[in-house]
N, C-alpha and C positions, 0 to 999 in steps of 0.2 A: 368666494364670491360666490352669492346666490346667480341659477339664470341667468334671472330676468336684468342684473347688475352685467355676470358675465357677457353678455349680448351688444352690450354698452360698451363694454373697455376692453374689447379683446387688441392686443398689441400686436399694430402695424409684423409684418415682416422687416423691415426696415426704414429709419427713422427717418418722416417725409422732409423734403427741403427747406420747405414751407413754413413748419409747421399745422396742416392740415388739422383740423377734428376730424374729417372725415375722409373715410380712404380712396385719395384720386379716382378717374378714372384714365383708365392709360389706354386711348381710344389710339393704337399705333397696329400694324403686321409684325411688325419687329425690330432689330435690340442691332445694338452695337455693340460689339465685342474689343479687349483691348491687344490682346492676339491669337494666334491659332490654336495656343494651349488651354484658351479659356473658352476659346467657341466648340472647341473640342469636347468640354467638361459639360458645356451646355446639353448638349448635345445626345452625351453617352450619360445623363439621368447626372454624375457623378459633379456640380454642382447646383447649388437653388436658383441659379438665374435663369430666364427665362430667355427660350431661346425664339421661338415664333407664339405667335397669337394664339393660330389653330388649335396646342397644344396646352401652355402654360400662357398665364398675363398676372399681372397683380393684383388690380381688383376682381380676379375669379377666383386667384392662390387668397387673399388674405378672407375671402367668405367661403370657401370650404377648411378655411384654417378655423374657420369661427365654428363650425360647422361643429366642424373634429374636434373642440371642445366643451362646446355644449354637448354631446349625443359621446362623449368618450372612446372615437370610431380610435381603431387605426388605422384608415382613409380615409379619405372623401371624395368625387368626382363632380363639379357643378356641370352638368350637362343643358341643351339648348328647351329641352322639354321631361315634360313625365315620360310622356311615350320613350324619347329618346332615357332616361332612363327605365325605366322597366326591359324597352328593349334590346338594349346595349350588356344589361348585364344576360336578364335571359341567355344572349348571343357565346358571352361568357364563358355560360358555366354548360351551354350543352353542344354536340355533336351529333351528327345523323344519326341515327340505330338510335340518337337517348332518347329518353322521355322528359316530362314536367308532370306532375302529379299536382292540379285543380282542383277546382269546382266551375261550376256553369254561374254563380253567383257573381259577376264580374263585369266592369265595367266597360260596356262594348267596344274601342277600342283595341282593350285587355282582350276579352275576347276574341275576336279577332284573328292576334297577333296568335294567340298562343298556340289556334282551331287552323288555323291559314296559314299566312304567311311562312312558319314558322315551317311549318306544315309541308313547303314545296320542298326546301331545303330537308327534308328527311325526318324533323325532331316530329314526335308523340305527342299528346294530347294523353290523360290518363284525368278522366272527371270524374269527381267523389262527391256525395258528404263531409265536408273536411269540417262540420260540429260531431263528424261521428267519426274519434277514433277506426276507430275497427277495420271501415269501410277506408279511411286512409291508406292501415297501413295494408290491406289486400292490393288495394289497386297502385299502388311501392314495387317494382321490381330492381334486375337487375343491372337496367339498363335507365335506372331515372335519375334523372342530374339534379331534381330539385323538387322541394316543394314547395308553393308560390301560391297566397294567401293575401288577401284584401281586410285590415282589421276590424274596420269595419266598412262593410260589402253596400255598391253603390249603384244600385238607389234598394238592397234588400232589407238595407242594414241590419243583417246574420255577424253575429260574433261567434270568434270560434274560440278552442281554447288553446289560446299559443301553447302553454307548459307540455300541455297533450302535444301538440303535432313536433314541438320538436321535442322530447322524447324518443316518438318513431326516429324521427331526422337521425340524431343522434347514433337511435340501436342501428343504423341502413347504412352510415358512412354520409346523410347526404347531409346539404344548405336549405333551409328554412329558409326563403326570401322572403320576405311582409311587403308591401304597399300603406306605407300610413301614415297615409296624407292623410286622412280622417280625425287625425288627433294629433297637434303639435308634438316634435318629438322632443322639447324644455320642459313635454306634463308627467311621459312617463319612459321606465324605462327599458329598451324593446331589446335591448341583447341579457338586460337580466333574465327575461321570460323564456332567452333562449334564440332569441332573431339573429342570424351570423348574420344577413348584407337586409338594410332595410332602403328604398327605391320612393320616393316623394314627388306628388308634384309640388316647386315653389312656387309656381304660379298663385296656386291659393294661399292661406294663412299666410306664410311669409312673405309675401311679395308688396304688402299694405294697401290691399287696395287695386289689388286686377291694373296695378300696373303694368308690368310683363311677362313672358311664359316661359317657364325654365321646369330643372331636374336635378333632383341628388343621388347619386349613389356613394350610401351607406356605409363600409365592411368595416365589420369588428375584425377584423384577421383570422375569421377560426373556417375558410375554407382558402385549401390549398389553391397556388399559381394563381389563383383570383384579381388578386391587386395588381399579380404581374399581368395577366389580359389584361385586363380595364386600364392599369395604366402604358404598356406597348406596344398592345395590338388597336383595344376598341379604339381608344384616343385617337391616335393614331391614325387608323387607316379608317377612320367610320362618320369623321372627324365634326362631330353633335357636342365639340363641347360650349361651355358659356359665352356667350356673349360680354367683353367688360360693362357696360354700359347694364346688362342687364343685372349684374353682378353685382356695379357700385347701386340703385335700385332697389335690390333683395338685398343689397348691407342695413342698406336703411329704414327695411322692411321687419324685419328685422330686429331692428331695435326696438321697435315698438307693437311684437309679436305677445309679451303677455299683459299686455294693460288692454288691447283689442281681442282678443283671444278668451276674456277673462267673460268680457262686455259681454260676446257672443253669444257663448258655451250658453251665459246667462238669460239672455236675450229669446232660447232657442227654447231652454228649461221653463220662460216664464209661459211663453207662444203653446208649447205643446199643451199644459198642462190644461188650459186656460179653454180651445177647442176640442178640447175631450166633451163637450158638456156642447158644443155643437153641434143639436139633431140633424142640419143638412150636412155633417161631415160622417159619416161612418165611420174612419176608425183614425188613428193617428198612431205612428207608429215611429217614438224617438225612444233610443237607448237609456234615455235619463230619466224614463219613468221608471216608478218602483215597482207599477207595475206589465212594461213590458221584460219579455221568457226573457232575454239577453242582462238584463242591470245586473244585475250581480255577480257573474261574471266578468261586464266592462270593469265598472265600479273595483273589483280586482287588481284586473290588466289596468287599466286608463287612469285611477286615481277619479274625487268625485269630478270632474266634466266629464262630459258625453260627446267634445261635438257641437259644431254648427248646420247638420245635416238631419232634416228629419224629412216625414212626409204625411198628406193627408191621401184619403179614399174618398171620392165622389158616389153617385151611384154609378155611375156609365161614366164613357165617353166622349162623349156631348158634352154629358156635365163639368168635364177637365176643360177641357174649349173654351164655355162658356167663362169658367171661372178664369180662363187664364185672358180674355179678355177684356175682363173687365175688371182687371186690376188697374189700379189709380197710385200707386206708390212703389207697391212693388215690382221691380221691372224681368217682363220676358226677356230671360238672357236664360244661354245656360256659363258654367261657371263653378266656381265652387267659392266659398266664404274666403267674399272680397264684399268690402266695409257699407255697399248697397245689399237692400237682400232683393235675391233672386229667384224668381218659378223656371218652375220648366216642366212638361210634360212625356216622360223619359221613352215611351210605348213609343210617340208617333215621332220624334229629333234623335236622339241616342238612341235609339236602340229601331230606327225607325229602316234600316236594310233591313233587318230579320223578319224572317217569316213570323206568322204568327205561330204559327208549331215552333219554331225556334226560343219564341218573347215566353210562352206558357211555360219552356224545363228550364229554361233562366230566373221566370221564376216575377216578372215584368212583366203590369196584369196594367194591364190598358183603362186603368180607375185610378190612378196615381197621379198626384205631381210632388213632385220633388224643392223643400225650399232650403236657400240652405241662405238663413238669415244672420243679418251683418249688424250696423248699428246705433239702429234707428231707435227711440222712444219703442219700450215692446209694445204700448200704446193704442200706440201708432198705427204702426203693423199689425196687430189686431183687428180694430176699424176696416183696417183695407181687403183683411180674406174675410168679416163680415160682413160687410155691403159685395165682395165679388159671390162667395154664395147664396147672396140674398138673405142672410139673416136681418141685419140693421143697414138703412143708409147714413153712409160715414158725415158723421156732423164735418 
């Protein structure tokens, strides 16, 4: 089956008693067993029976199974958020005295996790330009536990050569971990590019309209000991497992992902093309524009679509605030890839806790507006942006 069909028709683990077409929500904490042996087998992983909903639940397991079949992964773990997916993955790979090679071009909380939170436990951060393979090679040493990247950085929209990074990781015997949230995993094959572990904020495209918060760890089985540590240690000891109701909503969201994503990506391209000729806008950044410096690499790695995140730059921070305040249709909100279009000023919000110097080092500019483009008619979105920058009144 094609992926869009598979996302709708993945079989349940066990036939539903009542013939439900949607995986039921198993809102329960515990499960009864027929005898002591069955209980022991479930708790020790010798059967697929759920033992306790903090670590296994039929609704969540079905979601994990669907993602595993769509990606070809060896193991999938559904967690409570995208940040939970990142933090659990990096904690499973790292230890005191180890270091993570990554970039300053990261989402704010991911950057803080790597440079502050994990640092308190003795895990170092070697930050370099991930678009420069030689710089990456120099940053890796005998204590490096992984290379971590975002496939399209947020909000800089930088794209690294994943195959080149994977080649370095293979040579040095460490895993390549990629946050692939920016492009749905149904659109490209991260493992074929050399990614060992994907982390995804399923809050974004998968949830189907920002209905719920969730995260996924997609493990391709190429990192020794990782699956056992995730399944026997992280999941049990940190308690970040996805809830059954979230899994239910994200199962439904996954069924419509293909249709929604195609519209969002097309809308974003249309909007980016139109905004390039607006004199009040200083620059438009979208990886799907042919003149973007990362266009060819993104097309090679991710296929013909480039996601639903773009940025525009205005003359100064004051102009950005005026723009945000004047929006009538596009919502003033964080999050990405909702059905509704969203706008945010990253420098004063997501990256607000950082100093001005830190933001400069991270290439987070005071002049940048990040747009997450939704399912509205692109003409309506264009009209809203034009009136917000003072180019034309909204008709």
